[in-house]
DOLUMGU-626848 format. One record per residue (C-alpha): x, y, z; residue number from 1; residue in three letters. Coordinates in steps of 0.2 Angstrom, whole numbers. Layout:
! DOLUMGU-626848
<node px="X" py="Y" pz="Z" marvex="NUM" vodo="ALA"/>
...
! end
This chain:
! DOLUMGU-626848
<node px="-148" py="-48" pz="198" marvex="1" vodo="MET"/>
<node px="-136" py="-37" pz="191" marvex="2" vodo="THR"/>
<node px="-119" py="-34" pz="199" marvex="3" vodo="ILE"/>
<node px="-109" py="-19" pz="189" marvex="4" vodo="SER"/>
<node px="-92" py="-14" pz="193" marvex="5" vodo="LEU"/>
<node px="-86" py="3" pz="186" marvex="6" vodo="ASN"/>
<node px="-67" py="7" pz="186" marvex="7" vodo="GLN"/>
<node px="-66" py="-2" pz="203" marvex="8" vodo="ALA"/>
<node px="-51" py="-4" pz="213" marvex="9" vodo="GLY"/>
<node px="-44" py="-11" pz="229" marvex="10" vodo="LYS"/>
<node px="-27" py="-8" pz="237" marvex="11" vodo="ARG"/>
<node px="-18" py="-13" pz="253" marvex="12" vodo="PHE"/>
<node px="-8" py="2" pz="259" marvex="13" vodo="ASN"/>
<node px="1" py="8" pz="243" marvex="14" vodo="TYR"/>
<node px="0" py="-8" pz="233" marvex="15" vodo="ASP"/>
<node px="-15" py="-9" pz="221" marvex="16" vodo="TRP"/>
<node px="-22" py="-29" pz="221" marvex="17" vodo="ILE"/>
<node px="-34" py="-23" pz="206" marvex="18" vodo="PHE"/>
<node px="-37" py="-7" pz="197" marvex="19" vodo="ARG"/>
<node px="-49" py="0" pz="184" marvex="20" vodo="ARG"/>
<node px="-61" py="-16" pz="183" marvex="21" vodo="VAL"/>
<node px="-76" py="-13" pz="174" marvex="22" vodo="SER"/>
<node px="-88" py="-28" pz="171" marvex="23" vodo="TYR"/>
<node px="-106" py="-32" pz="173" marvex="24" vodo="THR"/>
<node px="-112" py="-50" pz="179" marvex="25" vodo="PHE"/>
<node px="-130" py="-54" pz="174" marvex="26" vodo="HIS"/>
<node px="-141" py="-66" pz="182" marvex="27" vodo="GLU"/>
<node px="-140" py="-83" pz="174" marvex="28" vodo="GLY"/>
<node px="-123" py="-81" pz="168" marvex="29" vodo="GLY"/>
<node px="-108" py="-91" pz="172" marvex="30" vodo="ARG"/>
<node px="-91" py="-82" pz="175" marvex="31" vodo="TYR"/>
<node px="-74" py="-88" pz="178" marvex="32" vodo="ALA"/>
<node px="-62" py="-76" pz="187" marvex="33" vodo="ILE"/>
<node px="-44" py="-83" pz="181" marvex="34" vodo="LEU"/>
<node px="-27" py="-77" pz="186" marvex="35" vodo="GLY"/>
<node px="-11" py="-82" pz="194" marvex="36" vodo="PRO"/>
<node px="-8" py="-84" pz="213" marvex="37" vodo="ASN"/>
<node px="-8" py="-66" pz="220" marvex="38" vodo="GLY"/>
<node px="-17" py="-58" pz="206" marvex="39" vodo="SER"/>
<node px="-32" py="-53" pz="216" marvex="40" vodo="GLY"/>
<node px="-46" py="-66" pz="212" marvex="41" vodo="LYS"/>
<node px="-50" py="-69" pz="230" marvex="42" vodo="SER"/>
<node px="-50" py="-50" pz="234" marvex="43" vodo="THR"/>
<node px="-61" py="-45" pz="220" marvex="44" vodo="LEU"/>
<node px="-74" py="-59" pz="226" marvex="45" vodo="LEU"/>
<node px="-73" py="-52" pz="243" marvex="46" vodo="GLN"/>
<node px="-76" py="-33" pz="236" marvex="47" vodo="VAL"/>
<node px="-91" py="-40" pz="225" marvex="48" vodo="ILE"/>
<node px="-98" py="-49" pz="241" marvex="49" vodo="SER"/>
<node px="-97" py="-34" pz="251" marvex="50" vodo="GLY"/>
<node px="-84" py="-42" pz="263" marvex="51" vodo="HIS"/>
<node px="-71" py="-29" pz="259" marvex="52" vodo="LEU"/>
<node px="-74" py="-11" pz="253" marvex="53" vodo="HIS"/>
<node px="-66" py="-4" pz="237" marvex="54" vodo="HIS"/>
<node px="-56" py="10" pz="236" marvex="55" vodo="ASN"/>
<node px="-60" py="18" pz="220" marvex="56" vodo="GLU"/>
<node px="-74" py="17" pz="206" marvex="57" vodo="GLY"/>
<node px="-92" py="11" pz="209" marvex="58" vodo="THR"/>
<node px="-100" py="-5" pz="213" marvex="59" vodo="LEU"/>
<node px="-119" py="-7" pz="211" marvex="60" vodo="SER"/>
<node px="-131" py="-22" pz="213" marvex="61" vodo="TYR"/>
<node px="-150" py="-23" pz="205" marvex="62" vodo="SER"/>
<node px="-162" py="-34" pz="205" marvex="63" vodo="ASN"/>
<node px="-176" py="-34" pz="192" marvex="64" vodo="ALA"/>
<node px="-170" py="-16" pz="188" marvex="65" vodo="GLU"/>
<node px="-172" py="-11" pz="206" marvex="66" vodo="GLU"/>
<node px="-157" py="-5" pz="214" marvex="67" vodo="PRO"/>
<node px="-151" py="-14" pz="230" marvex="68" vodo="ILE"/>
<node px="-142" py="-5" pz="243" marvex="69" vodo="GLU"/>
<node px="-124" py="-11" pz="246" marvex="70" vodo="PRO"/>
<node px="-128" py="-12" pz="264" marvex="71" vodo="ASP"/>
<node px="-143" py="-24" pz="261" marvex="72" vodo="ALA"/>
<node px="-133" py="-35" pz="248" marvex="73" vodo="PHE"/>
<node px="-128" py="-48" pz="260" marvex="74" vodo="PHE"/>
<node px="-147" py="-54" pz="258" marvex="75" vodo="ARG"/>
<node px="-144" py="-59" pz="241" marvex="76" vodo="TYR"/>
<node px="-127" py="-64" pz="241" marvex="77" vodo="CYS"/>
<node px="-119" py="-82" pz="248" marvex="78" vodo="ALA"/>
<node px="-102" py="-85" pz="247" marvex="79" vodo="ILE"/>
<node px="-90" py="-101" pz="254" marvex="80" vodo="ALA"/>
<node px="-72" py="-98" pz="254" marvex="81" vodo="ALA"/>
<node px="-57" py="-106" pz="264" marvex="82" vodo="PRO"/>
<node px="-53" py="-88" pz="271" marvex="83" vodo="TYR"/>
<node px="-70" py="-86" pz="279" marvex="84" vodo="GLN"/>
<node px="-71" py="-89" pz="297" marvex="85" vodo="GLU"/>
<node px="-84" py="-98" pz="307" marvex="86" vodo="LEU"/>
<node px="-88" py="-94" pz="326" marvex="87" vodo="VAL"/>
<node px="-76" py="-108" pz="334" marvex="88" vodo="GLU"/>
<node px="-86" py="-108" pz="350" marvex="89" vodo="GLU"/>
<node px="-103" py="-112" pz="342" marvex="90" vodo="PHE"/>
<node px="-108" py="-130" pz="340" marvex="91" vodo="THR"/>
<node px="-115" py="-134" pz="322" marvex="92" vodo="LEU"/>
<node px="-132" py="-131" pz="327" marvex="93" vodo="ALA"/>
<node px="-129" py="-115" pz="335" marvex="94" vodo="GLU"/>
<node px="-119" py="-110" pz="319" marvex="95" vodo="SER"/>
<node px="-134" py="-115" pz="308" marvex="96" vodo="ILE"/>
<node px="-147" py="-106" pz="321" marvex="97" vodo="GLU"/>
<node px="-135" py="-90" pz="322" marvex="98" vodo="PHE"/>
<node px="-136" py="-89" pz="302" marvex="99" vodo="HIS"/>
<node px="-155" py="-92" pz="301" marvex="100" vodo="LEU"/>
<node px="-156" py="-75" pz="311" marvex="101" vodo="GLN"/>
<node px="-149" py="-66" pz="294" marvex="102" vodo="PHE"/>
<node px="-156" py="-78" pz="280" marvex="103" vodo="LYS"/>
<node px="-169" py="-91" pz="278" marvex="104" vodo="SER"/>
<node px="-165" py="-108" pz="270" marvex="105" vodo="PHE"/>
<node px="-173" py="-115" pz="254" marvex="106" vodo="LEU"/>
<node px="-192" py="-122" pz="258" marvex="107" vodo="PRO"/>
<node px="-191" py="-139" pz="263" marvex="108" vodo="GLY"/>
<node px="-175" py="-140" pz="272" marvex="109" vodo="PHE"/>
<node px="-172" py="-140" pz="290" marvex="110" vodo="THR"/>
<node px="-157" py="-137" pz="299" marvex="111" vodo="PRO"/>
<node px="-155" py="-156" pz="303" marvex="112" vodo="LYS"/>
<node px="-159" py="-160" pz="284" marvex="113" vodo="ASP"/>
<node px="-145" py="-149" pz="279" marvex="114" vodo="ILE"/>
<node px="-132" py="-156" pz="291" marvex="115" vodo="ALA"/>
<node px="-137" py="-174" pz="285" marvex="116" vodo="ALA"/>
<node px="-134" py="-169" pz="266" marvex="117" vodo="ILE"/>
<node px="-117" py="-162" pz="270" marvex="118" vodo="VAL"/>
<node px="-114" py="-178" pz="281" marvex="119" vodo="GLY"/>
<node px="-112" py="-168" pz="297" marvex="120" vodo="LEU"/>
<node px="-127" py="-175" pz="307" marvex="121" vodo="GLU"/>
<node px="-116" py="-184" pz="319" marvex="122" vodo="LYS"/>
<node px="-107" py="-167" pz="323" marvex="123" vodo="ALA"/>
<node px="-123" py="-159" pz="327" marvex="124" vodo="TRP"/>
<node px="-118" py="-154" pz="345" marvex="125" vodo="ASN"/>
<node px="-99" py="-153" pz="342" marvex="126" vodo="LYS"/>
<node px="-91" py="-136" pz="343" marvex="127" vodo="GLN"/>
<node px="-85" py="-130" pz="326" marvex="128" vodo="ILE"/>
<node px="-67" py="-129" pz="334" marvex="129" vodo="ARG"/>
<node px="-65" py="-147" pz="334" marvex="130" vodo="TYR"/>
<node px="-71" py="-149" pz="316" marvex="131" vodo="PHE"/>
<node px="-57" py="-154" pz="303" marvex="132" vodo="SER"/>
<node px="-54" py="-141" pz="289" marvex="133" vodo="SER"/>
<node px="-64" py="-152" pz="277" marvex="134" vodo="GLY"/>
<node px="-79" py="-151" pz="288" marvex="135" vodo="MET"/>
<node px="-79" py="-133" pz="291" marvex="136" vodo="LYS"/>
<node px="-79" py="-130" pz="272" marvex="137" vodo="GLN"/>
<node px="-94" py="-141" pz="272" marvex="138" vodo="ARG"/>
<node px="-103" py="-130" pz="285" marvex="139" vodo="VAL"/>
<node px="-99" py="-115" pz="274" marvex="140" vodo="LYS"/>
<node px="-105" py="-123" pz="258" marvex="141" vodo="LEU"/>
<node px="-121" py="-129" pz="267" marvex="142" vodo="ALA"/>
<node px="-124" py="-112" pz="273" marvex="143" vodo="LEU"/>
<node px="-121" py="-105" pz="255" marvex="144" vodo="SER"/>
<node px="-130" py="-119" pz="245" marvex="145" vodo="ILE"/>
<node px="-146" py="-120" pz="255" marvex="146" vodo="PHE"/>
<node px="-148" py="-101" pz="258" marvex="147" vodo="PHE"/>
<node px="-164" py="-94" pz="251" marvex="148" vodo="ARG"/>
<node px="-162" py="-78" pz="241" marvex="149" vodo="CYS"/>
<node px="-178" py="-65" pz="246" marvex="150" vodo="PRO"/>
<node px="-178" py="-61" pz="227" marvex="151" vodo="SER"/>
<node px="-185" py="-78" pz="221" marvex="152" vodo="THR"/>
<node px="-202" py="-82" pz="227" marvex="153" vodo="ALA"/>
<node px="-200" py="-101" pz="226" marvex="154" vodo="ALA"/>
<node px="-183" py="-101" pz="234" marvex="155" vodo="GLY"/>
! end
């Protein structure tokens, strides 16, 4: 997978959060986005993942040189971040089943297996609203780590 930004920028009202960012991320690479608080790191990741729209420049995705439409990129991307929300009225079981309508998990893992791996098997029927912030973060990580990208045949 390749993600390319060309002169990309994001602003809120009249304030630019980042501007004229050009970079290509290649599959298999390891990347670190560094900067002080308020420099736009999280906003950049939200733009790359499609959670926010950029205001200038272009953003493109491709898999084995085949373009991926921006509206379909969510099938190839998983992100876990503190600012992302979970549906508070869902139980853990309902939350996982909801996400399985959009993405599948890696082969060999059932939803209950995943809950056990992240230490939430006892919270299976508990509403997310009653989870601690750490438990919520584990749900987000599980949904991200165990998600199966359609670009890989084996998972």
